[in-house]
Phi, psi and omega in degrees: 000129182273088182278163191219152172282161180224131175237124173252120188243107175045054187282135174234136176226135179220144168255099188065229181279354185269115178274126184259320175242132190240077175069043181286131174236139186206136177243127178234122181283158176300127179086000180274151175247113185243130177258133170265114190242135176174168179281173181299136180084007182277342179109004186292315179292323175297320177298312179304311180292331172292320178297319181285347180097000183277350179230123183291148177254148179272328179205161179100184184216150172238121188234128177242120178055039178087354183255127178287117180245014189307322186259000180287152175286159184306318185290347184257010180265349180057047174236163177225141186245138169253121186268162177300321182275000186073316179056043175272150176281114185293340182267005180250156173285171178301316182293322179298318176296318181297329185270354188306307181295330180289322180292322176296332178270008177058036173288133180306149185306316183294319180291326176297314183300315178298318182291320177300320179292323177296320181291317179302317179294314183297327178274352181070039185246025182301143177089356185244008188298323184265008180275138173298144185295336179292344181261009180262154178286171181298322180293319180295319178297320179298321178293323178298315178302318178294318181295319177300324178292317182286340186297332186270009180052057177290154176282331183223133176255129180250131184237115185257081182049052189289347187255359187292340181272356183268152175290168192297320186293313179295321184300317181300317179293317182295330176304312185286327178292316179297316180297316181299313178299315181302319179291320180296316179285327181082019184280147173287128187225140174233125191236127178261133180203155173256358187265112183301314181296319176303313177297320182296316183290321194264328195269148165285321174219151180246131171251113180271124183253148179208123174054045174079012178227160171271118182283325178193147175221136182178179175298153181306316182297323180290315182293327181286317184269340184228057179301134189281346183207165174304323178299309181300313177309309179296322181290329179273015172101348178270068187261000171279133183227133174232146176275138180220155172258129192237142169228130182270141172229171179298115178070011181207161178234130178261119173262125182286160177295145179228185182294340185233009178210156172268169177294145179210142174255129184239144174288152177271135170265118187270345183225158181304130174087352181289144185283094179175163181290143179267123183253116181256100179099183178279091184262122174198133181087226181290133184213172173233142176246127177259144175209158176268143181299325181292343182274346182273151174220161186258148171242108189291144175067021187266115180230005191239256191305145183254008180242137180273143180303330180278002182087036180237193182249143176239128177259134177275130181212191181216141178285129179248331179215158177215153176211167179230094183288343182120114178088346177197169176257147177245125182243138167268116185250123175270130174238094190064235182271357182261150176235134181234145174265127185222131176270147183208145183287331184260156176277131180234157187272144171305131177093354183285133174292140179216162170251139172264113182273129180234105174300150182307316182295345180273353185260135178241121188249134182221157177294145177273130180247130179078000000 
């Protein structure tokens, strides 16, 4: 299969006066799997459809393997789309659905049959070729939709939230199956999703979109551990925010004492996964620190010191609510006017003073604006 690189250069798309894509640029290497991740209305699906040719662009360029295809019609771009709805023909068998694109391209019958058998084997669907697609499970239908796209030997595979119709268990399995097939075939793939875990599991790189722009792009570990902005931090799960006063030192950050914490000096983490606070931008003076709930832990009966023995920050709070999801307790802890959810192995009483321990590596620090 002749796979191809993709370059999107300062792409603009507008519906009337409303600009949906605002100068988006993206590089995808041949054989790479890139996920476009973002909430509804961020422009990720519009970008995918512009790449496929179903949405006209106002400015910019789309280049595949060095060739500008911006003005080509969809059928001349040698791409294939897997839709959210599968878009299978209900009156056809699995094999007929797989062969549909080949038949439109007037591929001879014998060659069609060989290619369909190759795809059936690739998808692990032996013995089901003559079964109507209406008698297949959701996971099998998804594989048929993927196989129909791959059957025509596209240079680029486009995936438009293809797993959203599946239940949670099958969706988890299909993430790994699609990724394995993509790696086996070696095809260039662009996948649209609003599911953070799905993007993390499947993609070589993640492009997080916001308001028609790419907010950050990088490998999953980098985007997760080194979010470039408060928006990216919150979208990647670090949506708890506290205000702090910061002074920078060589290789360290001094957090001033506040109404609910004591002063603490924390090391800076300079690389993804490094043990230290992540500093995003020129931070000095008033700042905000983002953290994930799962990175926090409780110190029972804690009402005093604000520094953790392990080199982190401790916030003084009080338990206001508790629940038992199974295997641990989940507490709503009030720190002044803010409330944080923290899991803990032991049962604690409502009203008990506690400390929320935040390791340095769990904190993402940004300048405070406004």
